[in-house]
DRENPA-3360 file (N, C-alpha, C; in nm, 2 decimals, always signed):
BEGIN
1 = MIITHHVA = -0.48/-1.67/-0.59/-0.58/-1.61/-0.47/-0.58/-1.47/-0.45 ~ -0.49/-1.36/-0.53/-0.55/-1.26/-0.56/-0.66/-1.20/-0.64 ~ -0.65/-1.24/-0.75/-0.74/-1.28/-0.85/-0.89/-1.28/-0.74 ~ -0.90/-1.35/-0.68/-1.02/-1.40/-0.58/-1.04/-1.33/-0.49 ~ -1.00/-1.23/-0.42/-1.09/-1.13/-0.38/-1.06/-1.02/-0.43 ~ -0.98/-1.03/-0.53/-1.03/-0.89/-0.59/-1.20/-0.89/-0.69 ~ -1.22/-1.01/-0.73/-1.35/-1.06/-0.76/-1.50/-1.07/-0.65 ~ -1.44/-1.04/-0.47/-1.48/-1.09/-0.43/-1.56/-0.92/-0.35;
9 = IIGPDPSS = -1.45/-0.87/-0.34/-1.43/-0.72/-0.38/-1.54/-0.64/-0.46 ~ -1.55/-0.68/-0.60/-1.65/-0.62/-0.69/-1.78/-0.61/-0.63 ~ -1.82/-0.73/-0.56/-1.94/-0.70/-0.48/-2.08/-0.68/-0.53 ~ -2.15/-0.58/-0.50/-2.33/-0.61/-0.51/-2.32/-0.55/-0.62 ~ -2.44/-0.54/-0.72/-2.49/-0.50/-0.82/-2.51/-0.33/-0.82 ~ -2.44/-0.30/-0.96/-2.41/-0.15/-0.93/-2.56/-0.04/-0.89 ~ -2.63/-0.06/-0.93/-2.79/-0.07/-0.93/-2.86/-0.07/-0.80 ~ -2.76/-0.16/-0.65/-2.81/-0.18/-0.54/-2.83/-0.08/-0.45;
17 = SDCPYKVY = -2.74/+0.06/-0.46/-2.74/+0.14/-0.43/-2.67/+0.29/-0.50 ~ -2.69/+0.38/-0.40/-2.63/+0.51/-0.49/-2.50/+0.51/-0.45 ~ -2.43/+0.44/-0.38/-2.24/+0.47/-0.35/-2.32/+0.32/-0.39 ~ -2.26/+0.22/-0.43/-2.23/+0.09/-0.43/-2.06/+0.04/-0.40 ~ -1.99/+0.16/-0.48/-1.88/+0.12/-0.45/-1.81/+0.18/-0.35 ~ -1.61/+0.07/-0.31/-1.58/+0.14/-0.18/-1.45/+0.08/-0.19 ~ -1.38/+0.18/-0.18/-1.23/+0.17/-0.24/-1.12/+0.14/-0.13 ~ -1.07/-0.04/-0.16/-1.03/-0.11/-0.06/-0.83/-0.03/-0.10;
25 = NIGNSSLV = -0.76/-0.03/+0.02/-0.63/-0.04/+0.02/-0.56/-0.15/+0.05 ~ -0.49/-0.17/-0.04/-0.43/-0.33/-0.07/-0.29/-0.29/-0.06 ~ -0.20/-0.28/+0.05/-0.08/-0.25/+0.09/-0.06/-0.38/+0.18 ~ +0.06/-0.40/+0.19/+0.11/-0.43/+0.31/+0.10/-0.37/+0.46 ~ +0.09/-0.33/+0.59/+0.07/-0.29/+0.66/+0.21/-0.24/+0.77 ~ +0.32/-0.28/+0.70/+0.41/-0.28/+0.74/+0.47/-0.15/+0.72 ~ +0.54/-0.12/+0.84/+0.61/+0.03/+0.83/+0.76/-0.02/+0.78 ~ +0.82/+0.08/+0.68/+0.90/+0.10/+0.62/+0.98/+0.21/+0.65;
33 = NLMKFIEI = +1.17/+0.18/+0.70/+1.20/+0.30/+0.70/+1.19/+0.40/+0.52 ~ +1.19/+0.52/+0.53/+1.22/+0.57/+0.40/+1.35/+0.54/+0.32 ~ +1.49/+0.57/+0.45/+1.59/+0.53/+0.39/+1.59/+0.41/+0.34 ~ +1.49/+0.30/+0.38/+1.52/+0.17/+0.34/+1.48/+0.15/+0.17 ~ +1.36/+0.25/+0.21/+1.27/+0.19/+0.08/+1.36/+0.34/-0.03 ~ +1.41/+0.38/-0.02/+1.52/+0.44/-0.11/+1.62/+0.37/-0.14 ~ +1.71/+0.35/-0.02/+1.80/+0.17/-0.09/+1.75/+0.12/-0.17 ~ +1.61/+0.03/-0.17/+1.57/-0.08/-0.27/+1.53/+0.01/-0.41;
41 = IEQRLGIT = +1.56/+0.11/-0.38/+1.46/+0.17/-0.50/+1.59/+0.23/-0.60 ~ +1.71/+0.26/-0.51/+1.82/+0.20/-0.63/+1.92/+0.10/-0.64 ~ +1.89/+0.05/-0.55/+1.92/-0.07/-0.59/+1.89/-0.16/-0.72 ~ +1.74/-0.15/-0.76/+1.61/-0.19/-0.83/+1.73/-0.14/-0.96 ~ +1.72/+0.00/-0.91/+1.81/+0.08/-1.07/+1.87/+0.06/-1.12 ~ +1.93/+0.02/-0.98/+2.16/+0.02/-1.02/+2.23/+0.14/-1.06 ~ +2.15/+0.27/-0.95/+2.22/+0.39/-0.96/+2.22/+0.44/-0.79 ~ +2.29/+0.56/-0.74/+2.31/+0.64/-0.65/+2.24/+0.72/-0.60;
49 = SKKKFMPI = +2.17/+0.71/-0.56/+2.03/+0.89/-0.62/+2.12/+0.98/-0.49 ~ +2.16/+1.11/-0.51/+2.16/+1.25/-0.48/+2.07/+1.27/-0.38 ~ +2.09/+1.27/-0.27/+2.02/+1.36/-0.14/+2.05/+1.47/-0.09 ~ +1.93/+1.54/-0.01/+1.99/+1.65/+0.02/+1.85/+1.64/+0.13 ~ +1.98/+1.60/+0.24/+1.94/+1.62/+0.38/+1.85/+1.74/+0.42 ~ +1.76/+1.75/+0.46/+1.69/+1.89/+0.51/+1.60/+1.86/+0.64 ~ +1.55/+1.96/+0.73/+1.44/+1.90/+0.86/+1.33/+1.93/+0.80 ~ +1.29/+1.87/+0.88/+1.12/+1.82/+0.85/+1.05/+1.91/+0.82;
57 = QPSDVKIN = +0.96/+1.91/+0.71/+0.91/+2.01/+0.68/+0.76/+2.03/+0.71 ~ +0.70/+2.10/+0.75/+0.58/+2.11/+0.85/+0.40/+1.97/+0.73 ~ +0.49/+1.99/+0.61/+0.35/+1.89/+0.55/+0.46/+1.76/+0.55 ~ +0.54/+1.72/+0.58/+0.60/+1.58/+0.55/+0.54/+1.45/+0.70 ~ +0.51/+1.40/+0.63/+0.41/+1.28/+0.68/+0.53/+1.22/+0.79 ~ +0.48/+1.21/+0.84/+0.59/+1.13/+1.03/+0.57/+0.98/+0.99 ~ +0.47/+0.92/+1.05/+0.43/+0.73/+0.97/+0.32/+0.78/+0.86 ~ +0.38/+0.66/+0.81/+0.30/+0.65/+0.66/+0.31/+0.49/+0.68;
65 = YAEVSDLI = +0.14/+0.42/+0.64/+0.12/+0.32/+0.60/+0.02/+0.23/+0.54 ~ -0.04/+0.13/+0.48/-0.16/+0.11/+0.51/-0.23/+0.00/+0.55 ~ -0.33/+0.09/+0.58/-0.44/+0.08/+0.66/-0.50/-0.01/+0.59 ~ -0.53/-0.14/+0.57/-0.59/-0.25/+0.55/-0.73/-0.28/+0.69 ~ -0.76/-0.30/+0.74/-0.84/-0.32/+0.84/-0.95/-0.37/+0.75 ~ -0.99/-0.29/+0.66/-1.09/-0.28/+0.64/-1.13/-0.38/+0.49 ~ -1.04/-0.40/+0.45/-1.03/-0.51/+0.37/-1.00/-0.61/+0.40 ~ -0.92/-0.63/+0.56/-0.93/-0.80/+0.62/-1.09/-0.81/+0.64;
73 = EFTGYKPN = -1.15/-0.69/+0.68/-1.26/-0.79/+0.71/-1.34/-0.78/+0.64 ~ -1.35/-0.75/+0.49/-1.46/-0.81/+0.44/-1.37/-0.89/+0.35 ~ -1.29/-0.91/+0.31/-1.25/-1.08/+0.25/-1.17/-1.13/+0.31 ~ -1.11/-1.13/+0.42/-1.08/-1.20/+0.53/-0.93/-1.24/+0.43 ~ -0.86/-1.16/+0.35/-0.72/-1.14/+0.29/-0.68/-1.02/+0.34 ~ -0.51/-1.04/+0.40/-0.44/-0.95/+0.45/-0.29/-0.97/+0.36 ~ -0.29/-0.83/+0.26/-0.14/-0.86/+0.23/-0.04/-0.89/+0.29 ~ +0.02/-0.93/+0.26/+0.19/-0.99/+0.30/+0.27/-0.93/+0.25;
81 = TDIEYGY = +0.27/-0.94/+0.09/+0.42/-0.91/-0.01/+0.50/-0.79/+0.06 ~ +0.67/-0.88/+0.12/+0.78/-0.77/+0.18/+0.82/-0.67/+0.10 ~ +0.85/-0.54/+0.11/+0.85/-0.41/+0.01/+1.03/-0.48/-0.05 ~ +1.04/-0.61/-0.04/+1.20/-0.65/-0.09/+1.15/-0.68/-0.24 ~ +1.00/-0.76/-0.26/+1.01/-0.85/-0.35/+0.88/-0.76/-0.37 ~ +0.79/-0.66/-0.31/+0.70/-0.61/-0.47/+0.71/-0.51/-0.48 ~ +0.80/-0.42/-0.51/+0.88/-0.36/-0.51/+0.78/-0.25/-0.63;
% end
């Protein structure tokens, strides 16, 4: 299924436009808690990381998720792989 959608994204003939390509985010659009994400990585690697908790920094991203609406609109494909499975 994912291969079909990759082929659909390739789309137009490159000579048909000055900018014939578009980049799509193909991530699951579900929010994942950072500590949960770190826990999954630790489990997969079989280690416990050393964490140093600090105040939020000016450059820290408060919310981050994959915005996939363009991908869904163009291909009809909605990514839904769970973070536990698609690490």
